[in-house]
N, C-alpha and C positions, 0 to 999 in steps of 0.2 A: 755673172748674175745680172738679170735685167733690173733696171731701176724701178723703184716702187712709186706708183701713181699717187699714193698718199703723201709721200715726201715731195713729189712735184707740186702738189696742191699747197703744202706748207710753204714751200719756197715762193710760190706765186703770191701768197698772202703777206709775206715778210716785207719789211721796209726795203727800199731799193738798195741801200748800202749793204744790207744783210744778204740779199740774194747773191751778190757777187762773192761774198765770203763763203757762204754755204755751198754754192756751186763749185767754187775753186777747191774747197776741202773735199767735197763729194767726188769730184773728178780724180783727185789724187788718191783717194781711198780706193776707187775702182781700178785705177791704173796699177796701184801697188798690191792690192789684194783682190785679184780677179774673182775669187769665189765668195766674196763678202755678200752678206744678205742685208737688205734694207728693211727698216720697220720704224715704228714710233714707240718711244718709251717716255712716259711722263709728258706727253704732248710734244716731244721734240724728235727730230730725225735721229735714228739710231743705226749703228752699223754693227753687225753681229757675225760671229763665226759659229755655225751650227747651232744657232739659237742662243749662244752666249755673248753677252754684251762686250763690245770692244771699245766703242767710242760713241759719244753723243755730240751734236752740235745744235745750238739753239739761238734764236734771235730775240733780242730784247729791244727796248725803245731806242737806245742809243749805242748798243754794242752787241756783239755775239759772244757766245761762250763755247769753248771746245773742251770736252771732258774725256780723257782717257780713263777707262773704268778700273783697270788693275792698279792697285796701290803701288806696285813696283815702278810704274811709269812716273809717279811723282818723284821718286828718288832719282831716277835718271834725269828728269827735267831739272830738278834742283841742282844736281851736280853740274849741269851745263848752263846754269843761270837762266833757265827758260821757264821755271815754275811760276805761275801767276799768283796774284794775291788771293787771300782767303775768300772762299765763296764765289770765285769768278772762274770756275773751271780750271783746267790744267794750264792754260796759256794766258790767263788774265783777260782783261777786256779787249776784245778784238773789234776794232772800229772800222777796219778795212783789210783788204788782202795783204797790205804791207805789214800789218801787225802779226801775221802768221809767220812761222819759220820759213826759210827758203825751201823751195820744193824738195831738194835733195835731203834736207834735214827732216822735213815733215814726212817724207817717204820712209826714212829710217825709223822715225818714231812709230809710224804705222806698222811697219814690218814687225817691230818688237811688240807692239800692242796686239797684233794678230797672233804672234806666238804665245803670248801670255794669256790670251783669251781662251786657249785650249785648257787652261788650268781651272776654269770656272771659279773665279774669285768671289768673295762675299759680295752680295748685291746682284750677281748674275743668277739667272734661273738655274736651279739645281736639277740634276738629272733625275728622271723618273726612277722611283724605287729606292732612292737614297734616303737615309733617315734625316729628319729635320734636326737642326742644330739645337743643342741644349740651351736653356735659358742662361743668360749672363747677367751678373749683378752689376749695378752701377758702382763705380769706384767711389771711395769715401769722399774725396774732394768734390766730385760731381754731385753726389747725393746731398752733401752739405749745402752746396749752392742752390739746389732745388728746394731745400727746406726754407730758404730765405725768400723764395718767390712762389707764392701760392698758385698763381696762374700757370707758371711753368711746370710746377710739380703736378698739378691737376692734368695738364695736357699730356705730360710724359706718361702718367699713370693710365691715361685713356688709350694710348697707342698700343698696337699689336706688338708682341714680342720682337718680331723682325724689325719693326720701326724703331723700337727702343734700342735694339742691337746696333742699328746704323749709327746712332748718336754715340753709344758707348765705345764702339770700335774706332770711330773717328777720333775720340778723345784719347783712347789708349794707344793709338798709332803715333801720337805726337812724340817726337824724339827729344825735345827740350822742354824744360819746365815752363818757360815763357810761352812757348807755343801751346802747351797743354792748358795753361791758365786762360789764354786768349780763346781757345776753342770752347772751354767751359763757359766763359762769359757769353760767347756768341750763341752757344747752344741754349743757354737760359733765355737769352733775348728772343731767339726764334721760337722756342717752346712757349714763351709767354704770349706769343702771337698765334699759337696753335699750328706752327709750321713743322713739317717733317724735315728730316735731315736734308733730303734732296729736293726740297720745295722749288728750287730754281729751275728744275727740269720737269716739273709737273705742268700739266695744261691749265 
């Protein structure tokens, strides 16, 4: 697939350190997944398989963030000790190419992300003609935390069902109680500021 001019323009506007990171990641994506499609999601360069999101990469003031979109990738990265800190994508704060996995490891992650993208996980565009997901209720501990913060509760209530689901599923995916409590606290903090779950990847 040809590279997207919109992504070229994003890279040209990015800080110099970020250009090297994004270009390096982009080159390995195309080398590993020749049929990948490029686009923009939430204002960040996105790599897709037949319209389904596989990975994102974005530049911030002092770091870049790489996000593999299928939740199974977080499990794989965690097992290998590569999962980044909360809210910083899948690989943590990437301040230079040296902070990315070695090329052979990154290619392996990308091959797996490419395979998983075919499953159209939550957050990817659903296929035409499929039924929308049923509403999901906030778990009791999350609902209780919202009750204690009027701004967060108001913001959550104003969000579309899909945006609410992104927060709820993120909390429900936590494997440990400590992680779940941390995610609830983070969710309330972000909601109080009117932020959506994936605000870091929005333009």
